C-alpha positions as CSV (number, residue, x, y, z in Angstrom):
1,X,-170.2,106.2,-37.6
2,X,-166.6,107.7,-37.4
3,X,-164.7,107.0,-34.1
4,X,-161.1,108.0,-33.1
5,X,-158.4,105.5,-33.4
6,X,-158.4,104.9,-29.6
7,X,-162.1,104.1,-29.4
8,X,-161.4,101.9,-32.2
9,X,-158.6,99.8,-30.3
10,X,-160.8,99.9,-27.3
11,X,-163.9,98.2,-29.3
12,X,-162.2,95.4,-31.1
13,X,-162.9,91.9,-29.7
14,X,-160.0,89.9,-30.4
15,X,-160.5,86.0,-30.3
16,X,-158.7,83.7,-27.4
17,X,-155.7,83.6,-29.9
18,X,-155.6,87.4,-29.9
19,X,-156.8,87.3,-33.4
20,X,-159.8,89.4,-35.4
21,X,-160.6,88.4,-39.0
22,X,-160.1,91.5,-41.5
23,X,-161.7,91.6,-44.8
24,X,-160.0,93.8,-47.5
25,X,-162.2,95.4,-49.9
26,X,-161.3,97.5,-52.9
27,X,-162.4,101.2,-51.7
28,X,-163.5,102.5,-55.2
29,X,-165.1,99.3,-56.5
30,X,-166.5,97.4,-53.6
31,X,-164.5,94.4,-54.8
32,X,-163.7,92.0,-52.1
33,X,-160.1,91.2,-52.3
34,X,-159.2,88.7,-49.4
35,X,-159.5,87.7,-45.8
36,X,-156.6,87.7,-43.4
37,X,-156.3,87.9,-39.7
38,X,-154.9,90.7,-37.7
39,X,-153.6,90.9,-34.2
40,X,-153.2,93.9,-31.8
41,X,-149.6,94.8,-33.1
42,X,-150.7,94.5,-36.8
43,X,-153.7,96.6,-36.3
44,X,-151.4,99.3,-34.6
45,X,-149.0,99.1,-37.4
46,X,-151.5,99.6,-39.9
47,X,-153.1,102.4,-38.2
48,X,-149.7,104.1,-37.5
49,X,-148.3,103.8,-41.2
50,X,-151.3,103.3,-43.4
51,X,-149.8,100.3,-45.0
52,X,-151.8,97.3,-44.4
53,X,-150.0,94.6,-42.1
54,X,-151.8,91.3,-41.2
55,X,-150.7,88.3,-38.8
56,X,-149.5,85.3,-40.5
57,X,-151.1,82.3,-38.6
58,X,-148.8,80.0,-40.4
59,X,-145.5,81.7,-39.6
60,X,-146.7,83.2,-36.4
61,X,-145.5,86.5,-37.4
62,X,-146.4,90.1,-38.7
63,X,-147.2,89.9,-42.4
64,X,-146.7,93.3,-44.5
65,X,-148.9,93.0,-47.5
66,X,-146.8,93.5,-50.4
67,X,-143.5,93.3,-48.6
68,X,-141.9,90.9,-51.0
69,X,-144.3,91.2,-54.2
70,X,-144.7,94.9,-53.9
71,X,-148.6,94.5,-54.3
72,X,-149.4,96.6,-51.2
73,X,-152.6,97.7,-49.7
74,X,-152.8,101.3,-48.6
75,X,-155.7,101.9,-46.1
76,X,-158.3,104.3,-47.0
77,X,-160.7,103.4,-44.2
78,X,-161.0,101.0,-41.4
79,X,-164.5,99.9,-40.2
80,X,-165.6,97.5,-37.2
81,X,-168.5,95.4,-37.4
82,X,-171.5,95.6,-35.2
83,X,-170.0,93.0,-32.7
84,X,-166.8,94.4,-32.8
85,X,-165.3,90.9,-33.7
86,X,-164.6,91.5,-37.4
87,X,-162.7,94.2,-39.5
88,X,-163.4,95.5,-42.9
89,X,-160.4,97.4,-44.3
90,X,-161.3,99.5,-47.4
91,X,-157.9,99.6,-49.1
92,X,-156.2,100.8,-52.4
93,X,-154.8,97.5,-54.0
94,X,-151.7,97.7,-55.9
95,X,-151.5,94.7,-58.1
96,X,-153.1,91.4,-57.5
97,X,-154.3,90.6,-53.9
98,X,-154.0,86.9,-53.9
99,X,-150.8,85.1,-54.0
100,X,-152.2,82.9,-56.9
101,X,-151.8,86.2,-59.1
102,X,-155.6,86.9,-59.3
103,X,-156.8,90.4,-58.3
104,X,-159.0,88.9,-55.6
105,X,-158.7,85.6,-53.7
106,X,-162.4,85.1,-54.3
107,X,-162.0,84.1,-57.8
108,X,-163.8,80.9,-57.8
109,X,-167.6,80.6,-57.7
110,X,-170.0,77.9,-57.0
111,X,-173.2,78.5,-59.0
112,X,-176.3,76.4,-57.5
113,X,-177.7,73.8,-60.1
114,X,-181.3,74.5,-61.0
115,X,-183.8,71.8,-60.2
116,X,-181.8,70.6,-57.0
117,X,-183.3,69.6,-53.9
118,X,-185.6,72.5,-53.4
119,X,-187.5,71.8,-56.7
């Protein structure tokens, strides 16, 4: 259900550190690209510019996706989950999303072994 940017701002439940998890997904393929964090300033900048901005917990500063690599994310749509404590960013990703050079940060898979404990 669409809501205004103001309603969205008011609905989001940031954690005790002022952060909310943000999942980036390629808007046209559904590919999950990455998980990062946003604070209120990153959210406001993203909504104002359409260029996705996150909060870097290690640097304790805003992280403008693609600022140095050129692998930017343009916001297509922003969704809030049912509890308003997680964001889904539908984006148009330029180049790889992962710092490893992979398209997605979720490039490794764990395949359960057949005949494990449940057999």
